[in-house]
N, C-alpha and C positions, 0 to 999 in steps of 0.2 A: 504494500500500500504506500502511496506517495502523498505527502502533505506539502502544499505549496502556500507560503505566506506571501501573498501579492499585495499586502497592505501598503507597501511603499511604491507601488505602481499606480500613479495617478497624475492627473493634471487638473488645474483649476478650470471649472466650467465657465464659459463666457457669460452665461446667465443661469442663476440658481434655479433649480427645479424643486420648489418647496424647500425642504431642509437639506436637499442634496446640493453639494457645492464642488464635488470632485467627480471625475470621470476617467475611464480608461481610454487612452489613445490607441490608434491602430498599432503603433509600435509596442505599446504595453501588451496588447493582446497577442501580438506576434511573439514577444519574449516569453510570456507565460506559456503559450502553446509550445514553444521550443523547449522550455525547461520540462514541461509535462512529457513531451515526446521523447526526450533523452532519458528520462527515468533515472536520474542520478541526483546525488546530494549536491547542492549548489549554494553559493553565497553571493551577496551583492553588498558592496561597501563594507565588507567584514562581518556581515550579519547573515545568518542562514535564511534562505528563501525556499529551499526544497530539502526534504528529509524523507528517507525511505524506512518503512517499518514493516513488521509482520502484522497480520490482522490480529493475532493473539495478544500483541502488545497493548491493545486497547480493551481487551476483554477481562471480565472479572466475574466471580461468583459472589452473590450476596448471601451470606450465611446468617441464620438466626441463632443467636446465642441465648440459651435459657438458663435460668437459675432456679433452684427449688423454692416452692412455697413452704413456709415454715409455720408450725403451730406456736402457741404462746410460750412453750418451753424451748423453742429454737430448733426443734426436730423437724426434718422434712416430712411433708404430708404425702403419703403414698396413695396412688390410684387404687380404687376398689373393684373396678370391673373393666371388661373389654381388654384391648391391647395395652391399656395403661395400668392394668392390675399389677401392683407391687413396684411400680416405677414412681420416682418422685414427680410430683405435679409441678408444672412451671408456674412461676410467679410473674404475671404479665407486667407488673410494675418494674421488674428487674430485667425484662427482655431487652436485648440489644441486637444490632446487626453489625456485621463487618464485611467489607469488600475485600475479597482475596483475589489477587491477580490470577488469571487462568494459567499462567506459567508457573504458579507455585502450588505445592501440595497443600490441600486444605488442612489435613491433620497436623502437618509440621507447623503451619501458620498458627493454628489454634493452640498447639502446645507452647509455642514461643511467645505469642502475643496476648493470649487470653488467660490460660491456666495460671500463670504466675500471679495474676491479679484477682482471679475468681476460680479457685481450685475446685469448687463444686459445680462449675458450669458444664453444659453439654451443648452439642449442636443438634437442632431439629432439622434433620436432612430433608424432611418432607417440604420444608419451606424454602429450600435453597433455589435461587434463581440465577440465571446467567444474564449479564448485561454488557453493554459496550459503551464507552465514553471516549471522546477524542478531546483531551485537554490541550487545546491548541496553544494557549499561552505557556504552558509548562514546557513545551517542546521548542518554542521560538523566542522565548523571553531572553534578552541579553542584558545582564546587569550593567548599569552604568553608575560608577561610584559618584557620590555627591561631591560638590566642590569642597576644597579644603576648608576646615573650620575657621582658620584665620581670615579667609576671604569672606565667608558668611558673616563673621563678627564685624569686619570692616563695613560691609554693606548695612548691617543693622545699626552700627554707630552712626553712619552717615544719615540714615533715615531718621534715627532718634534726634540727631542734631537739627535736622530740617524741621521736625515737629516742634522741638523746643523753641526754635527761632520763630515759627509761626505763632506759637502761644505767646511769646514775648511781644510780637507785633500786635496781637489782639489786646493785650493788657496795657500797651503804651498809650 
């Protein structure tokens, strides 16, 4: 699967169309089409614009984590009939869900991420669902460090000095 971030491909519209103020030129469309056709990872101005993934990279299983319902003495309440007979009853107020990547073993994830915090928990496998999500920003975000603190402080001092001068002007 290929993701293309074409958010940097735009030109200002001659006339706004409602809230739309940007458009793709023929050259932009040609470049996007070329990148798509080449099916390779690519950068523009040092930032990624095309990345290649496996479909499974976006898949996950949503597991339902149950904890036992307890009586006044703190003992788990057991089911009395049907397939729940003799098994701890789930406490819906303690129910939680976890998204486990498709590439990861559910049991290993559960033992590593859940059991250390809730040793009495179990997975209700009947409620497990498979889903997919494409977290575009996670894959294309490029961190830009903030300006140096000394520069920010200098700007704040300059702004504060201007405000103080305006206040003095009002009170004179």
